[in-house]
A tleap script that builds the chain and sets N, CA, C and O, in Angstrom:
source leaprc.protein.ff14SB
mol = sequence {
  NTHR CYS LEU SER ALA LEU GLU LEU GLU GLY
  VAL ILE SER PHE ASP LYS PHE LEU PRO SER
  VAL ALA GLU ASP PHE GLY ASN VAL TYR HIE
  HIE ILE PRO ALA ALA VAL VAL PHE PRO ALA
  SER VAL GLN ASP VAL ALA LYS VAL ILE ARG
  ALA ALA SER GLU SER PRO ASP VAL ILE VAL
  ALA ALA ARG GLY ASN GLY HIE SER ILE ASN
  GLY GLN ALA GLN ALA LEU ASN GLY ILE VAL
  PHE ASP MET SER THR LEU LYS GLY ILE ASP
  VAL HIE VAL GLY GLY THR GLY GLU GLY CYS
  TYR ALA ASP VAL ARG GLY GLY GLU LEU TRP
  ILE ASP LEU LEU GLN ALA THR LEU SER MET
  GLY LEU ALA PRO ARG SER TRP THR ASP TYR
  LEU TYR LEU SER ILE GLY GLY THR LEU GLN
  CASN
}
set mol.1.N position { 84.022 102.810 92.832 }
set mol.1.CA position { 85.157 102.308 92.046 }
set mol.1.C position { 85.219 100.769 92.224 }
set mol.1.O position { 85.141 100.219 93.322 }
set mol.2.N position { 85.366 100.135 91.053 }
set mol.2.CA position { 85.460 98.719 91.141 }
set mol.2.C position { 86.949 98.300 91.411 }
set mol.2.O position { 87.915 98.798 90.833 }
set mol.3.N position { 87.006 97.305 92.382 }
set mol.3.CA position { 88.372 96.963 92.764 }
set mol.3.C position { 89.252 96.449 91.691 }
set mol.3.O position { 90.464 96.664 91.698 }
set mol.4.N position { 88.628 95.750 90.739 }
set mol.4.CA position { 89.387 95.140 89.640 }
set mol.4.C position { 90.013 96.244 88.696 }
set mol.4.O position { 90.983 95.994 87.980 }
set mol.5.N position { 89.431 97.415 88.738 }
set mol.5.CA position { 89.892 98.567 87.960 }
set mol.5.C position { 91.068 99.361 88.581 }
set mol.5.O position { 91.709 100.174 87.914 }
set mol.6.N position { 91.327 99.095 89.876 }
set mol.6.CA position { 92.420 99.876 90.533 }
set mol.6.C position { 93.804 99.535 90.029 }
set mol.6.O position { 94.102 98.369 89.771 }
set mol.7.N position { 94.607 100.484 89.894 }
set mol.7.CA position { 95.947 100.218 89.464 }
set mol.7.C position { 96.835 100.173 90.687 }
set mol.7.O position { 97.117 101.184 91.329 }
set mol.8.N position { 97.274 98.930 90.989 }
set mol.8.CA position { 98.086 98.653 92.173 }
set mol.8.C position { 99.380 98.039 91.782 }
set mol.8.O position { 99.520 97.418 90.729 }
set mol.9.N position { 100.381 98.239 92.706 }
set mol.9.CA position { 101.646 97.551 92.493 }
set mol.9.C position { 101.480 96.079 92.908 }
set mol.9.O position { 102.102 95.178 92.346 }
set mol.10.N position { 100.641 95.880 93.884 }
set mol.10.CA position { 100.383 94.467 94.398 }
set mol.10.C position { 99.308 93.770 93.570 }
set mol.10.O position { 99.102 94.127 92.411 }
set mol.11.N position { 98.662 92.841 94.108 }
set mol.11.CA position { 97.617 91.940 93.462 }
set mol.11.C position { 96.416 91.870 94.218 }
set mol.11.O position { 96.440 91.886 95.449 }
set mol.12.N position { 95.270 91.786 93.498 }
set mol.12.CA position { 94.006 91.523 94.106 }
set mol.12.C position { 93.461 90.232 93.466 }
set mol.12.O position { 93.428 90.056 92.248 }
set mol.13.N position { 93.038 89.349 94.376 }
set mol.13.CA position { 92.540 87.994 93.849 }
set mol.13.C position { 91.092 87.959 94.189 }
set mol.13.O position { 90.688 88.374 95.276 }
set mol.14.N position { 90.312 87.475 93.285 }
set mol.14.CA position { 88.817 87.316 93.530 }
set mol.14.C position { 88.428 85.822 93.548 }
set mol.14.O position { 87.250 85.469 93.581 }
set mol.15.N position { 89.421 84.995 93.527 }
set mol.15.CA position { 88.996 83.515 93.580 }
set mol.15.C position { 90.177 82.658 94.106 }
set mol.15.O position { 89.965 82.002 95.126 }
set mol.16.N position { 91.311 82.597 93.562 }
set mol.16.CA position { 92.292 81.751 93.880 }
set mol.16.C position { 92.693 81.526 95.319 }
set mol.16.O position { 92.835 80.392 95.775 }
set mol.17.N position { 92.873 82.628 96.025 }
set mol.17.CA position { 93.324 82.785 97.396 }
set mol.17.C position { 92.227 82.788 98.501 }
set mol.17.O position { 92.540 82.688 99.688 }
set mol.18.N position { 90.974 82.902 98.102 }
set mol.18.CA position { 89.926 83.159 99.039 }
set mol.18.C position { 89.801 82.109 100.076 }
set mol.18.O position { 89.547 82.516 101.210 }
set mol.19.N position { 89.933 80.820 99.895 }
set mol.19.CA position { 89.828 79.806 101.063 }
set mol.19.C position { 91.051 80.004 101.975 }
set mol.19.O position { 90.904 79.792 103.179 }
set mol.20.N position { 92.173 80.370 101.528 }
set mol.20.CA position { 93.379 80.454 102.371 }
set mol.20.C position { 93.249 81.481 103.478 }
set mol.20.O position { 93.908 81.356 104.511 }
set mol.21.N position { 92.374 82.543 103.279 }
set mol.21.CA position { 92.240 83.604 104.226 }
set mol.21.C position { 90.867 83.511 104.984 }
set mol.21.O position { 90.488 84.406 105.740 }
set mol.22.N position { 90.149 82.371 104.733 }
set mol.22.CA position { 88.871 82.149 105.347 }
set mol.22.C position { 88.910 81.371 106.598 }
set mol.22.O position { 87.850 80.978 107.086 }
set mol.23.N position { 90.069 81.108 107.174 }
set mol.23.CA position { 90.229 80.429 108.381 }
set mol.23.C position { 91.061 81.201 109.438 }
set mol.23.O position { 91.948 81.975 109.079 }
set mol.24.N position { 90.790 81.003 110.639 }
set mol.24.CA position { 91.643 81.650 111.660 }
set mol.24.C position { 92.386 80.541 112.512 }
set mol.24.O position { 92.126 79.346 112.365 }
set mol.25.N position { 93.254 80.976 113.343 }
set mol.25.CA position { 94.079 80.159 114.131 }
set mol.25.C position { 93.336 79.061 115.005 }
set mol.25.O position { 93.765 77.918 115.165 }
set mol.26.N position { 92.211 79.544 115.525 }
set mol.26.CA position { 91.337 78.667 116.359 }
set mol.26.C position { 90.582 77.725 115.472 }
set mol.26.O position { 89.974 76.775 115.966 }
set mol.27.N position { 90.595 77.949 114.181 }
set mol.27.CA position { 89.836 77.112 113.209 }
set mol.27.C position { 88.303 76.916 113.617 }
set mol.27.O position { 87.702 75.846 113.519 }
set mol.28.N position { 87.785 78.065 114.070 }
set mol.28.CA position { 86.379 78.061 114.502 }
set mol.28.C position { 85.544 78.763 113.455 }
set mol.28.O position { 84.474 78.291 113.069 }
set mol.29.N position { 86.057 79.914 112.996 }
set mol.29.CA position { 85.253 80.717 112.006 }
set mol.29.C position { 85.870 80.530 110.617 }
set mol.29.O position { 87.082 80.403 110.442 }
set mol.30.N position { 84.932 80.522 109.618 }
set mol.30.CA position { 85.322 80.391 108.247 }
set mol.30.C position { 84.505 81.356 107.420 }
set mol.30.O position { 83.402 81.025 106.983 }
set mol.31.N position { 85.019 82.512 107.206 }
set mol.31.CA position { 84.265 83.555 106.412 }
set mol.31.C position { 85.041 83.819 105.081 }
set mol.31.O position { 86.157 84.339 105.106 }
set mol.32.N position { 84.483 83.482 104.025 }
set mol.32.CA position { 85.129 83.712 102.684 }
set mol.32.C position { 84.901 85.102 102.197 }
set mol.32.O position { 83.752 85.518 102.051 }
set mol.33.N position { 85.940 85.836 101.939 }
set mol.33.CA position { 85.792 87.175 101.511 }
set mol.33.C position { 85.562 87.301 100.029 }
set mol.33.O position { 85.723 86.321 99.302 }
set mol.34.N position { 85.187 88.485 99.549 }
set mol.34.CA position { 84.971 88.606 98.122 }
set mol.34.C position { 86.298 88.811 97.380 }
set mol.34.O position { 86.394 88.546 96.181 }
set mol.35.N position { 87.365 89.306 98.139 }
set mol.35.CA position { 88.578 89.652 97.543 }
set mol.35.C position { 89.699 89.572 98.571 }
set mol.35.O position { 89.490 89.759 99.770 }
set mol.36.N position { 90.939 89.277 98.045 }
set mol.36.CA position { 92.127 89.247 98.946 }
set mol.36.C position { 93.130 90.199 98.261 }
set mol.36.O position { 93.409 90.068 97.070 }
set mol.37.N position { 93.640 91.118 99.006 }
set mol.37.CA position { 94.650 92.147 98.461 }
set mol.37.C position { 96.031 91.742 99.022 }
set mol.37.O position { 96.231 91.535 100.219 }
set mol.38.N position { 96.880 91.655 98.140 }
set mol.38.CA position { 98.334 91.395 98.578 }
set mol.38.C position { 99.038 92.688 98.112 }
set mol.38.O position { 99.551 92.807 96.999 }
set mol.39.N position { 99.016 93.682 99.101 }
set mol.39.CA position { 99.560 95.003 98.852 }
set mol.39.C position { 101.118 95.019 98.650 }
set mol.39.O position { 101.819 94.293 99.356 }
set mol.40.N position { 101.661 95.824 97.709 }
set mol.40.CA position { 103.116 95.903 97.601 }
set mol.40.C position { 103.550 97.183 98.269 }
set mol.40.O position { 104.745 97.383 98.485 }
set mol.41.N position { 102.647 98.034 98.596 }
set mol.41.CA position { 102.930 99.320 99.212 }
set mol.41.C position { 101.830 99.884 100.103 }
set mol.41.O position { 100.684 99.447 100.000 }
set mol.42.N position { 102.128 100.794 100.932 }
set mol.42.CA position { 101.138 101.541 101.673 }
set mol.42.C position { 100.118 102.202 100.744 }
set mol.42.O position { 98.935 102.288 101.075 }
set mol.43.N position { 100.601 102.689 99.530 }
set mol.43.CA position { 99.690 103.309 98.630 }
set mol.43.C position { 98.665 102.361 98.134 }
set mol.43.O position { 97.542 102.784 97.860 }
set mol.44.N position { 98.972 101.100 97.998 }
set mol.44.CA position { 97.993 100.076 97.568 }
set mol.44.C position { 96.952 99.942 98.572 }
set mol.44.O position { 95.780 99.833 98.209 }
set mol.45.N position { 97.281 99.939 99.853 }
set mol.45.CA position { 96.356 99.854 100.953 }
set mol.45.C position { 95.386 101.008 100.941 }
set mol.45.O position { 94.170 100.839 101.034 }
set mol.46.N position { 96.014 102.289 100.813 }
set mol.46.CA position { 95.194 103.424 100.755 }
set mol.46.C position { 94.201 103.470 99.521 }
set mol.46.O position { 93.056 103.901 99.659 }
set mol.47.N position { 94.664 103.027 98.360 }
set mol.47.CA position { 93.761 103.057 97.263 }
set mol.47.C position { 92.579 102.071 97.369 }
set mol.47.O position { 91.474 102.367 96.915 }
set mol.48.N position { 92.817 100.962 97.943 }
set mol.48.CA position { 91.711 99.960 98.212 }
set mol.48.C position { 90.793 100.432 99.249 }
set mol.48.O position { 89.581 100.266 99.112 }
set mol.49.N position { 91.312 101.037 100.329 }
set mol.49.CA position { 90.514 101.530 101.441 }
set mol.49.C position { 89.578 102.624 100.890 }
set mol.49.O position { 88.396 102.696 101.226 }
set mol.50.N position { 90.152 103.447 100.051 }
set mol.50.CA position { 89.310 104.589 99.516 }
set mol.50.C position { 88.184 103.978 98.696 }
set mol.50.O position { 87.027 104.388 98.792 }
set mol.51.N position { 88.553 102.980 97.881 }
set mol.51.CA position { 87.532 102.461 97.061 }
set mol.51.C position { 86.422 101.706 97.937 }
set mol.51.O position { 85.224 101.772 97.663 }
set mol.52.N position { 86.893 101.047 98.920 }
set mol.52.CA position { 85.956 100.256 99.747 }
set mol.52.C position { 85.099 101.234 100.533 }
set mol.52.O position { 83.973 100.877 100.880 }
set mol.53.N position { 85.551 102.433 100.835 }
set mol.53.CA position { 84.764 103.339 101.672 }
set mol.53.C position { 83.536 103.839 100.852 }
set mol.53.O position { 82.592 104.369 101.438 }
set mol.54.N position { 83.542 103.685 99.586 }
set mol.54.CA position { 82.385 104.018 98.736 }
set mol.54.C position { 81.166 103.186 98.943 }
set mol.54.O position { 80.049 103.594 98.625 }
set mol.55.N position { 81.393 101.964 99.503 }
set mol.55.CA position { 80.346 101.050 99.855 }
set mol.55.C position { 80.267 100.882 101.391 }
set mol.55.O position { 81.113 100.277 102.051 }
set mol.56.N position { 79.212 101.454 101.869 }
set mol.56.CA position { 79.173 101.610 103.456 }
set mol.56.C position { 79.103 100.328 104.120 }
set mol.56.O position { 79.437 100.320 105.304 }
set mol.57.N position { 78.715 99.186 103.560 }
set mol.57.CA position { 78.541 97.974 104.170 }
set mol.57.C position { 79.776 96.873 104.000 }
set mol.57.O position { 79.760 95.763 104.531 }
set mol.58.N position { 80.744 97.332 103.244 }
set mol.58.CA position { 81.917 96.493 102.992 }
set mol.58.C position { 82.701 96.286 104.346 }
set mol.58.O position { 82.918 97.207 105.134 }
set mol.59.N position { 83.077 95.064 104.523 }
set mol.59.CA position { 83.939 94.734 105.694 }
set mol.59.C position { 85.395 94.562 105.217 }
set mol.59.O position { 85.676 93.836 104.262 }
set mol.60.N position { 86.272 95.229 105.890 }
set mol.60.CA position { 87.746 95.086 105.562 }
set mol.60.C position { 88.513 94.624 106.771 }
set mol.60.O position { 88.332 95.111 107.887 }
set mol.61.N position { 89.396 93.646 106.505 }
set mol.61.CA position { 90.199 93.160 107.597 }
set mol.61.C position { 91.725 92.975 107.097 }
set mol.61.O position { 92.054 92.747 105.933 }
set mol.62.N position { 92.510 93.104 108.097 }
set mol.62.CA position { 93.992 92.942 107.776 }
set mol.62.C position { 94.396 91.539 108.440 }
set mol.62.O position { 94.077 91.207 109.581 }
set mol.63.N position { 95.086 90.832 107.616 }
set mol.63.CA position { 95.506 89.497 108.018 }
set mol.63.C position { 97.136 89.506 108.096 }
set mol.63.O position { 97.830 89.845 107.138 }
set mol.64.N position { 97.594 89.143 109.197 }
set mol.64.CA position { 99.089 89.087 109.357 }
set mol.64.C position { 99.645 87.676 109.040 }
set mol.64.O position { 99.764 87.296 107.875 }
set mol.65.N position { 99.960 86.957 110.037 }
set mol.65.CA position { 100.535 85.531 109.781 }
set mol.65.C position { 99.418 84.504 110.055 }
set mol.65.O position { 99.714 83.310 110.092 }
set mol.66.N position { 98.286 84.867 110.228 }
set mol.66.CA position { 97.145 83.921 110.325 }
set mol.66.C position { 96.928 83.441 111.701 }
set mol.66.O position { 96.330 82.374 111.836 }
set mol.67.N position { 97.333 84.086 112.743 }
set mol.67.CA position { 97.268 83.590 114.109 }
set mol.67.C position { 96.050 84.274 114.866 }
set mol.67.O position { 95.929 84.080 116.076 }
set mol.68.N position { 95.233 84.995 114.241 }
set mol.68.CA position { 94.098 85.719 114.858 }
set mol.68.C position { 93.081 84.601 115.172 }
set mol.68.O position { 93.013 83.545 114.543 }
set mol.69.N position { 92.256 84.966 116.268 }
set mol.69.CA position { 91.225 84.061 116.671 }
set mol.69.C position { 89.825 84.793 116.546 }
set mol.69.O position { 89.766 86.008 116.354 }
set mol.70.N position { 88.762 84.035 116.658 }
set mol.70.CA position { 87.525 84.655 116.624 }
set mol.70.C position { 87.162 85.331 115.350 }
set mol.70.O position { 86.275 86.183 115.313 }
set mol.71.N position { 87.846 84.956 114.296 }
set mol.71.CA position { 87.529 85.590 112.980 }
set mol.71.C position { 87.969 87.026 112.753 }
set mol.71.O position { 87.550 87.652 111.780 }
set mol.72.N position { 88.831 87.572 113.660 }
set mol.72.CA position { 89.236 88.904 113.613 }
set mol.72.C position { 89.853 89.348 112.305 }
set mol.72.O position { 89.698 90.504 111.911 }
set mol.73.N position { 90.546 88.459 111.627 }
set mol.73.CA position { 91.211 88.710 110.343 }
set mol.73.C position { 90.426 88.305 109.129 }
set mol.73.O position { 90.985 88.157 108.042 }
set mol.74.N position { 89.198 88.131 109.291 }
set mol.74.CA position { 88.336 87.676 108.261 }
set mol.74.C position { 87.328 88.791 107.865 }
set mol.74.O position { 87.084 89.725 108.629 }
set mol.75.N position { 86.755 88.658 106.647 }
set mol.75.CA position { 85.779 89.653 106.256 }
set mol.75.C position { 84.788 88.885 105.290 }
set mol.75.O position { 85.003 88.749 104.086 }
set mol.76.N position { 83.746 88.428 105.915 }
set mol.76.CA position { 82.680 87.864 105.122 }
set mol.76.C position { 82.120 88.734 104.024 }
set mol.76.O position { 81.539 89.804 104.203 }
set mol.77.N position { 82.387 88.094 102.755 }
set mol.77.CA position { 82.049 88.918 101.456 }
set mol.77.C position { 82.630 90.253 101.418 }
set mol.77.O position { 82.136 91.095 100.669 }
set mol.78.N position { 83.712 90.549 102.211 }
set mol.78.CA position { 84.459 91.773 102.110 }
set mol.78.C position { 85.824 91.655 101.527 }
set mol.78.O position { 86.063 90.890 100.593 }
set mol.79.N position { 86.716 92.418 102.086 }
set mol.79.CA position { 88.149 92.509 101.567 }
set mol.79.C position { 89.095 92.159 102.740 }
set mol.79.O position { 89.010 92.705 103.840 }
set mol.80.N position { 89.986 91.226 102.430 }
set mol.80.CA position { 91.053 90.870 103.313 }
set mol.80.C position { 92.386 91.416 102.693 }
set mol.80.O position { 92.667 91.224 101.510 }
set mol.81.N position { 93.144 92.067 103.507 }
set mol.81.CA position { 94.502 92.478 103.140 }
set mol.81.C position { 95.401 91.445 103.775 }
set mol.81.O position { 95.432 91.283 104.995 }
set mol.82.N position { 96.185 90.697 102.862 }
set mol.82.CA position { 97.158 89.752 103.325 }
set mol.82.C position { 98.405 90.614 103.530 }
set mol.82.O position { 99.059 90.965 102.548 }
set mol.83.N position { 98.739 90.948 104.704 }
set mol.83.CA position { 99.872 91.929 105.020 }
set mol.83.C position { 101.286 91.289 104.913 }
set mol.83.O position { 102.303 91.968 105.047 }
set mol.84.N position { 101.304 90.014 104.677 }
set mol.84.CA position { 102.663 89.263 104.497 }
set mol.84.C position { 103.479 89.831 103.421 }
set mol.84.O position { 104.698 89.666 103.450 }
set mol.85.N position { 102.903 90.503 102.449 }
set mol.85.CA position { 103.638 91.029 101.318 }
set mol.85.C position { 104.336 92.397 101.657 }
set mol.85.O position { 105.172 92.889 100.899 }
set mol.86.N position { 103.954 92.978 102.823 }
set mol.86.CA position { 104.544 94.279 103.173 }
set mol.86.C position { 105.748 93.994 104.121 }
set mol.86.O position { 105.559 93.756 105.314 }
set mol.87.N position { 106.951 94.023 103.578 }
set mol.87.CA position { 108.079 93.741 104.230 }
set mol.87.C position { 109.064 94.869 104.300 }
set mol.87.O position { 109.085 95.666 103.362 }
set mol.88.N position { 109.912 95.026 105.346 }
set mol.88.CA position { 110.888 96.109 105.465 }
set mol.88.C position { 111.002 96.462 106.964 }
set mol.88.O position { 110.032 96.702 107.682 }
set mol.89.N position { 112.295 96.467 107.359 }
set mol.89.CA position { 112.612 97.036 108.686 }
set mol.89.C position { 113.850 97.963 108.593 }
set mol.89.O position { 114.921 97.642 108.076 }
set mol.90.N position { 113.560 99.148 109.160 }
set mol.90.CA position { 114.584 100.231 109.199 }
set mol.90.C position { 114.814 100.553 110.585 }
set mol.90.O position { 113.918 101.098 111.229 }
set mol.91.N position { 116.086 100.231 111.186 }
set mol.91.CA position { 116.345 100.490 112.507 }
set mol.91.C position { 117.075 101.835 112.548 }
set mol.91.O position { 118.050 102.000 111.814 }
set mol.92.N position { 116.682 102.741 113.313 }
set mol.92.CA position { 117.145 104.094 113.477 }
set mol.92.C position { 117.908 104.171 114.842 }
set mol.92.O position { 117.278 104.023 115.889 }
set mol.93.N position { 119.194 104.391 114.844 }
set mol.93.CA position { 119.966 104.604 116.014 }
set mol.93.C position { 120.207 106.161 116.241 }
set mol.93.O position { 120.818 106.865 115.437 }
set mol.94.N position { 119.726 106.552 117.274 }
set mol.94.CA position { 119.789 108.036 117.616 }
set mol.94.C position { 121.178 108.420 118.118 }
set mol.94.O position { 121.974 107.583 118.545 }
set mol.95.N position { 121.408 109.614 118.052 }
set mol.95.CA position { 122.765 110.192 118.643 }
set mol.95.C position { 122.686 110.257 120.164 }
set mol.95.O position { 121.801 109.649 120.766 }
set mol.96.N position { 123.578 110.967 120.771 }
set mol.96.CA position { 123.523 111.197 122.198 }
set mol.96.C position { 122.317 111.836 122.619 }
set mol.96.O position { 121.941 112.905 122.137 }
set mol.97.N position { 121.681 111.189 123.535 }
set mol.97.CA position { 120.323 111.798 124.048 }
set mol.97.C position { 119.212 111.541 123.239 }
set mol.97.O position { 118.115 111.973 123.596 }
set mol.98.N position { 119.342 110.826 122.078 }
set mol.98.CA position { 118.149 110.488 121.288 }
set mol.98.C position { 117.869 109.065 121.350 }
set mol.98.O position { 118.769 108.236 121.487 }
set mol.99.N position { 116.649 108.767 121.254 }
set mol.99.CA position { 116.251 107.276 121.375 }
set mol.99.C position { 116.423 106.515 120.072 }
set mol.99.O position { 116.573 107.111 119.006 }
set mol.100.N position { 116.401 105.203 120.169 }
set mol.100.CA position { 116.391 104.382 118.919 }
set mol.100.C position { 115.034 103.845 118.629 }
set mol.100.O position { 114.287 103.551 119.562 }
set mol.101.N position { 114.682 103.703 117.416 }
set mol.101.CA position { 113.373 103.161 117.038 }
set mol.101.C position { 113.526 102.381 115.691 }
set mol.101.O position { 114.520 102.461 114.969 }
set mol.102.N position { 112.409 101.612 115.437 }
set mol.102.CA position { 112.436 100.914 114.211 }
set mol.102.C position { 111.128 101.264 113.325 }
set mol.102.O position { 110.016 101.310 113.851 }
set mol.103.N position { 111.303 101.473 112.140 }
set mol.103.CA position { 110.164 101.585 111.207 }
set mol.103.C position { 109.936 100.114 110.707 }
set mol.103.O position { 110.829 99.470 110.156 }
set mol.104.N position { 108.763 99.665 110.925 }
set mol.104.CA position { 108.658 98.161 110.506 }
set mol.104.C position { 107.296 98.047 109.681 }
set mol.104.O position { 106.258 98.559 110.101 }
set mol.105.N position { 107.359 97.422 108.617 }
set mol.105.CA position { 106.212 97.223 107.781 }
set mol.105.C position { 105.321 96.084 108.379 }
set mol.105.O position { 105.876 95.180 109.004 }
set mol.106.N position { 103.991 96.088 108.217 }
set mol.106.CA position { 103.041 95.207 108.844 }
set mol.106.C position { 103.277 93.700 108.566 }
set mol.106.O position { 102.823 92.890 109.375 }
set mol.107.N position { 103.979 93.255 107.439 }
set mol.107.CA position { 104.182 91.891 107.230 }
set mol.107.C position { 105.398 91.251 107.858 }
set mol.107.O position { 105.639 90.052 107.716 }
set mol.108.N position { 106.168 92.083 108.563 }
set mol.108.CA position { 107.376 91.469 109.257 }
set mol.108.C position { 106.960 90.707 110.464 }
set mol.108.O position { 105.989 91.044 111.141 }
set mol.109.N position { 107.737 89.633 110.737 }
set mol.109.CA position { 107.483 88.937 111.912 }
set mol.109.C position { 108.325 89.457 113.126 }
set mol.109.O position { 109.351 90.082 112.859 }
set mol.110.N position { 108.001 89.265 114.377 }
set mol.110.CA position { 108.715 89.654 115.510 }
set mol.110.C position { 110.155 89.100 115.456 }
set mol.110.O position { 111.093 89.810 115.818 }
set mol.111.N position { 110.331 87.915 115.035 }
set mol.111.CA position { 111.548 87.334 115.033 }
set mol.111.C position { 112.582 88.053 114.128 }
set mol.111.O position { 113.781 88.061 114.405 }
set mol.112.N position { 112.043 88.672 113.001 }
set mol.112.CA position { 112.840 89.365 112.007 }
set mol.112.C position { 113.246 90.735 112.659 }
set mol.112.O position { 114.377 91.185 112.477 }
set mol.113.N position { 112.345 91.373 113.395 }
set mol.113.CA position { 112.724 92.588 114.104 }
set mol.113.C position { 113.721 92.321 115.112 }
set mol.113.O position { 114.712 93.048 115.171 }
set mol.114.N position { 113.557 91.297 115.961 }
set mol.114.CA position { 114.632 90.914 116.908 }
set mol.114.C position { 115.887 90.782 116.258 }
set mol.114.O position { 116.846 91.433 116.673 }
set mol.115.N position { 116.003 89.954 115.209 }
set mol.115.CA position { 117.295 89.717 114.502 }
set mol.115.C position { 117.884 90.946 114.083 }
set mol.115.O position { 119.061 91.183 114.353 }
set mol.116.N position { 117.095 91.839 113.377 }
set mol.116.CA position { 117.547 93.131 112.822 }
set mol.116.C position { 118.118 93.992 113.954 }
set mol.116.O position { 119.192 94.555 113.745 }
set mol.117.N position { 117.515 94.143 115.106 }
set mol.117.CA position { 117.973 94.935 116.204 }
set mol.117.C position { 119.147 94.316 116.908 }
set mol.117.O position { 120.060 95.048 117.289 }
set mol.118.N position { 119.187 92.971 117.113 }
set mol.118.CA position { 120.338 92.272 117.631 }
set mol.118.C position { 121.641 92.469 116.910 }
set mol.118.O position { 122.730 92.568 117.475 }
set mol.119.N position { 121.436 92.519 115.594 }
set mol.119.CA position { 122.651 92.717 114.726 }
set mol.119.C position { 123.322 94.078 114.928 }
set mol.119.O position { 124.465 94.329 114.546 }
set mol.120.N position { 122.488 94.960 115.579 }
set mol.120.CA position { 123.056 96.339 115.876 }
set mol.120.C position { 123.316 96.518 117.338 }
set mol.120.O position { 123.602 97.622 117.802 }
set mol.121.N position { 123.217 95.423 118.072 }
set mol.121.CA position { 123.471 95.490 119.556 }
set mol.121.C position { 122.241 96.046 120.341 }
set mol.121.O position { 122.321 96.534 121.469 }
set mol.122.N position { 121.214 95.928 119.689 }
set mol.122.CA position { 119.865 96.481 120.280 }
set mol.122.C position { 118.860 95.290 120.377 }
set mol.122.O position { 119.045 94.204 119.827 }
set mol.123.N position { 117.786 95.611 121.131 }
set mol.123.CA position { 116.595 94.656 121.258 }
set mol.123.C position { 115.419 95.553 121.496 }
set mol.123.O position { 115.514 96.626 122.091 }
set mol.124.N position { 114.282 95.058 120.996 }
set mol.124.CA position { 113.002 95.757 121.343 }
set mol.124.C position { 112.819 95.656 122.889 }
set mol.124.O position { 113.302 94.748 123.565 }
set mol.125.N position { 112.057 96.703 123.383 }
set mol.125.CA position { 111.796 96.767 124.823 }
set mol.125.C position { 110.791 95.645 125.147 }
set mol.125.O position { 110.844 95.099 126.249 }
set mol.126.N position { 109.894 95.287 124.242 }
set mol.126.CA position { 108.886 94.297 124.559 }
set mol.126.C position { 108.558 93.459 123.300 }
set mol.126.O position { 108.818 93.940 122.197 }
set mol.127.N position { 108.059 92.361 123.395 }
set mol.127.CA position { 107.709 91.539 122.260 }
set mol.127.C position { 106.736 90.344 122.700 }
set mol.127.O position { 106.483 90.137 123.886 }
set mol.128.N position { 106.284 89.684 121.806 }
set mol.128.CA position { 105.344 88.595 122.213 }
set mol.128.C position { 106.120 87.462 122.574 }
set mol.128.O position { 107.309 87.387 122.264 }
set mol.129.N position { 105.469 86.491 123.269 }
set mol.129.CA position { 106.204 85.257 123.672 }
set mol.129.C position { 106.353 84.344 122.595 }
set mol.129.O position { 107.142 83.407 122.718 }
set mol.130.N position { 105.676 84.504 121.526 }
set mol.130.CA position { 105.859 83.689 120.302 }
set mol.130.C position { 106.313 84.634 119.161 }
set mol.130.O position { 105.579 85.552 118.796 }
set mol.131.N position { 107.504 84.411 118.609 }
set mol.131.CA position { 108.157 85.440 117.744 }
set mol.131.C position { 107.738 85.279 116.319 }
set mol.131.O position { 108.121 86.111 115.496 }
set mol.132.N position { 106.952 84.238 115.947 }
set mol.132.CA position { 106.587 84.060 114.563 }
set mol.132.C position { 105.201 84.602 114.289 }
set mol.132.O position { 104.458 84.048 113.479 }
set mol.133.N position { 104.857 85.679 114.959 }
set mol.133.CA position { 103.687 86.383 114.759 }
set mol.133.C position { 103.972 87.590 113.944 }
set mol.133.O position { 105.068 88.124 114.115 }
set mol.134.N position { 103.105 88.122 113.041 }
set mol.134.CA position { 103.506 89.304 112.374 }
set mol.134.C position { 103.215 90.547 113.225 }
set mol.134.O position { 102.237 90.568 113.973 }
set mol.135.N position { 104.069 91.593 113.115 }
set mol.135.CA position { 103.928 92.728 113.892 }
set mol.135.C position { 102.608 93.502 113.560 }
set mol.135.O position { 101.909 94.002 114.441 }
set mol.136.N position { 102.333 93.560 112.300 }
set mol.136.CA position { 101.084 94.238 111.907 }
set mol.136.C position { 99.867 93.455 112.453 }
set mol.136.O position { 98.909 94.088 112.899 }
set mol.137.N position { 99.865 92.153 112.437 }
set mol.137.CA position { 98.712 91.388 112.975 }
set mol.137.C position { 98.589 91.539 114.477 }
set mol.137.O position { 97.479 91.637 115.000 }
set mol.138.N position { 99.765 91.562 115.212 }
set mol.138.CA position { 99.757 91.762 116.629 }
set mol.138.C position { 99.136 93.096 116.976 }
set mol.138.O position { 98.261 93.162 117.840 }
set mol.139.N position { 99.578 94.181 116.310 }
set mol.139.CA position { 99.095 95.443 116.573 }
set mol.139.C position { 97.582 95.622 116.124 }
set mol.139.O position { 96.829 96.409 116.697 }
set mol.140.N position { 97.245 94.919 115.177 }
set mol.140.CA position { 95.816 94.983 114.606 }
set mol.140.C position { 94.875 94.439 115.651 }
set mol.140.O position { 93.734 94.899 115.696 }
set mol.141.N position { 95.274 93.446 116.542 }
set mol.141.CA position { 94.456 92.891 117.519 }
set mol.141.C position { 94.394 93.718 118.723 }
set mol.141.O position { 93.709 93.363 119.682 }
savepdb mol mol.pdb
quit
């Protein structure tokens, strides 16, 4: 399946945004991908992964807020998902004896999760020491 033929809610770029995802936080590695996907939904991610799986040598990487090192969020001649477009935080407060949890999309930053939970009198049990990292990027590493 050709990526350009996929029907997505989000956007696939084959030229304009390639240099912007070809660098990492350490500024050591510079791998230009063939495409950058800005998914609007989990379904977009699934469609692109399915299509990519038809080519056994394609490299796929998820990019959060761009703080990865050693080229972890890069894909030389492959596909990079810019997860910053996946936003949404749903905090679930359990009843008596039930726990609280948050459903968080990969593009959200830790600071956004902290603010969402603090507004409800809650806080995550753990987080990074730098809150402007994406949750999806942190978990990806």
